[in-house]
N, C-alpha and C positions, 0 to 999 in steps of 0.2 A: 501494500499499500503505499504511495507517495504519500513524504511529509511537505503539507503546505508549505510555500513561500514565507516565510516572516512577515508577518502581520495578519496572516487570515487568521482564523482561528475555525476550526472544527465544533460541530455539536453534536455529532453521531457519527460513528463509523457502525460500519454493516457486520452480523455475525458471522460470516459469514468470512471475511477476506482477515475477520482478527483471528478466524482455526478455535473461536468460541465453542469448549467442551463442560461436560458436567464433570467433576471429579466427587471419583469414594470416598467420603471424606476420611474412610477408615483406613486407605495408604497412605495420607501423609504424617508424618512425626518430627516431632522437633529437631531432631536432628538432621532433617534431609537439607540437601545444601542448595543452592539455587542450582535453575536448569535455565530450561531458555521460552519460560510462559512466565508469566504474573498472575497473581492466583484476586479473585473476590467472594468475601462470605457477605452471602443475602438470603430470603424468605427464600421458599419455594413462593410464593406467589408472585412475587416481584423478578422471577426469574420466566416465570413462564409469561409473565409478561413480554419481556425483553426477548423471550423467544417469537410469541407471535409478530409482535413489530419487528423483527428483525434486525432491530437496530441497540446500539449501547447509547443511550445519551448524555450527555452529560452537559456543564460549561465552568467556565471559571468561578460562576457561582457555586456550587454544587458538585464538585466534582466528583469521578468513581473514585475511591482509594482503591486501591491495587497495592499489593505485597508480595516479597517472593514465598517459597515455598515453606521454607521454615516461620514463617511469620503464620501462617493459617492456625496452625494447633492454639496458641494464646488467643490471637483472632475468635475465634469458635468458641475457645471455653467463657471469654468477657460476653461474648454474642449471648450465649445459652443460660450467665446469670443474669443478664436485663429483661430476659424474653419469655413473654408470662403466656404459654400452649394454650388456646383458648379451647381446646381439645380436635382443634382441625387439623390439617396437612399444610395449610397457606405457609403458621407461625416456619414452620419446618425450618432449619438451617439448611445450605446447602448450599454449593462452593461454584466457582466456573473461575476455567482459565483461559486467558486468552495468548496468543505467540506474540514475544517482549520485542522480538524487531519489528513486529506493525506498528505497535504503541513507541517505540522509545522516548523519538524524538516528539513525542506530545506529553510525555509523563514531565513531571517538577518532584524534586525530591519533599516531604512532609516529613520535617523534623522530630516534629511534638507526637507522633504516630512511632517515628521509630527511637526515639527520647524513650517514650514508654514502655514498649515492647524490645527493647535492645535487637531490633533486625531490622531490615530497610522496609518501608513504607514509601508508597507513590501515591503522584491525586496528578487523575486521569482530567486535563485542563481543557486538552485539543488546543493549544498555543504550540506553535512549532519552534522548538530550541532555535536559536543563531548556533551559526558554524563555526 
């Protein structure tokens, strides 16, 4: 996926181009190192909306938060602590991943979450980084 020229801001990305895939949460461990993907933890309902739409929406004001593989277990644990399931399947946490190379120029470091979790976190803002 080509990176837009500096100054151009994207607000959505096609899920097929991103290589969006669902990840089995049991397959991730805290000692797993980085791989060629960035990960996002969300709810089943939100993931179904993304899949139906066929795009991942984001903005500089509401960026999509992403992490490397080793950041997922702590994020998932935090999400499980604050989510109070209503008995339905919509609140069930799910993990998806996107190809890192497809968005590398469109993410910024997230120093607050990186410091909090001790692993790299990123914000998908859609603003192309400078060369």
